[in-house]
Phi, psi and omega in degrees: 000322179297320179294316178299318178302313182296314183289316178300315182297325182280319190247341188090161183290313184299323183273351181280137173258142180304324179300326179294320179293312184292325177295314179296322181280350182059047175227165179279163175299325179300321178296319177304313184287347172291331184257329186223140177281326183216168175290333176294323177294320176298320178295322179295318178294321178296321177298317178300318178296317178300314182291326175296318177295321177300310179295325179299326176299311180295316180300316181298314182293311185290337180272353182277086184287357173286341178264134178303149183306316182301320178294321179294318181296317179292312184298323183295316180292318179296316183291323177295318175299312181301315180301309182297320180291324178291336180249032187303317182299314179293316179303312183300318184288320187269343189304323184261013182290167179299127179079356184296323184294322179294316179296317180299312181296318180296319179294317178301315180298321178299314180291317178300317178300319179294317180295316180296318179298317178297318180294316177300318177298319178294324177295315181299322182273353182081009179287332178225161178243121180193125181284331185226071186300323181293313181292322180293320177299316179296313181296316178300309184299309182291326178299315181282334172297319178296316179296319178295317178300317177300318180292319181293316183280345184080009180304322176227142180284086184248129177290134178298317178298323179295319178299314182295314179298317180295326178300316178294315180297316181293321179298317178298317182293314183296319184261011177063037182267151177276157177289146178294154184303328183282347184274000000 
């Protein structure tokens, strides 16, 4: 999978030859076919792995109760943006693959649910102020997914650093959080 990731990110799925993946992985073509029927199937499995890693970033941050809730909410949006931007080549190549939208949607819902649950908990404890934590979590997440997609595709000339910084600022504004002392 690591070899497929490297070759797909560099060349795209259509231009990749299975031999390029197997040569880099130092395995035979037969070994490739033991696991995958086609390179598109390998790309679909790679997308699932990518999305699991993406969700893992959010899960790790939101589950760290040693960090105050306001810090976790800001960090999760900034870190998810950073992750997608750091893996832009792979994201761009795999995003439109067969079955990718279903995996993408399920992962997004999982992350939105975690962010919303954290926000609801913060509202209950008085740590944050927000009248509609579920909707705000959804709007924040999808808003920044859209901005990241624009940055990745080049649709709009958006600075990666600006997207990450704006994710933190917007999270603070939406949830009534104060700016950190260093900002």
